[in-house]
C-alpha positions in Angstrom: -14.4 118.2 -128.9 -11.2 120.2 -128.7 -8.0 118.9 -127.5 -7.8 121.5 -125.1 -11.2 120.7 -123.9 -10.5 116.9 -123.6 -7.0 117.6 -121.4 -9.0 120.2 -119.2 -11.8 117.6 -118.5 -9.4 114.9 -118.0 -7.4 116.7 -115.6 -10.3 118.2 -113.6 -11.4 114.5 -113.1 -8.4 113.3 -111.7 -6.6 116.1 -110.1 -7.4 118.9 -107.3 -8.6 121.8 -108.6 -10.1 124.7 -106.5 -13.1 126.2 -108.1 -14.4 129.6 -106.8 -16.7 132.4 -108.6 -15.3 135.6 -109.6 -17.8 138.3 -110.7 -20.4 136.0 -112.9 -17.7 133.8 -114.0 -16.0 130.5 -112.3 -11.9 130.5 -111.8 -9.9 127.2 -111.2 -7.3 127.5 -108.8 -4.1 125.1 -109.4 -0.2 125.0 -109.2 0.5 125.8 -112.7 3.4 123.1 -113.1 0.5 120.3 -112.4 -1.9 121.1 -115.8 1.3 121.2 -117.9 2.8 117.9 -116.5 -0.6 116.8 -117.3 -1.0 117.6 -120.6 2.4 116.5 -121.8 1.3 113.0 -120.2 -2.0 112.7 -121.6 -1.2 113.8 -125.1 1.5 111.1 -125.2 -1.0 108.6 -123.9 -4.0 109.8 -126.2 -2.6 111.1 -129.5 -0.8 109.2 -132.3 2.3 111.5 -133.2 2.8 111.2 -136.9 5.6 109.4 -138.6 8.6 111.2 -140.1 
């Protein structure tokens, strides 16, 4: 699974995301700062940073 998909699934399982249909697709509505802040925390907690 790709990193972006992992973060999105974790975000949607723990945060409020409104889903609605637009045309043939599903869109997700949320405040934009929430997923960015979540992704930063998720990466810090779940990914090893390379050592220099």
